[in-house]
Steps between C-alpha positions, in 0.01 A plus 500: 500500500280779627441323834874440545580868449214599733632266768855633462374857518298420816795326661734788419251756630445313828875458548556871440226596748644264759847648462362851533315407818811340652712802408262732685498297822699697758806339653452384857615754754694402809212620721503668837419206724756298692310195631805276542691767689197570719455133585868470574485806730215336691697176535806684628289698750354170621849351540610800706189473720564128551858580602375749757242256634752217531767720657744443213524873421623776732353849502791650305478229237128554462552875467754453218288240318187714525693801368608296197142392438387864505774594255389224263140619532615850409685361197174341386313830546768689307488245218122535472505880523528556125226248423727224371727254677773407254685172489814667632306639797350158571846346483639755746211441742555125477873545564427702815246243616756220448753684716238570764393136503858388561534750784179374661627143481840593647344702782264216590777239496788682671442328837431828680183485705295796612521428874 
């Protein structure tokens, strides 16, 4: 009987200590890095450069697309300025990148050559 009560006490104590340790673990923070957005920016810059090299993009188109890319970069800087990029900020950046991606595609496929 004494060993059973000792085992129950030990089990209860270890469970209580485990719960206390879990309760003190801080919640994950959103962080201040934006690796997906950064990679996507690089891909879009590459697509613009390929459009210039192939003659699919005119100077005015390139100017507009580059301006959008700079605005998205500024959005990323603004989001990181306070030390944390929230989910809402990430979503807004992604939305802007989606729109920019569609514009790049349309500009490259509008049958206007740079000649």
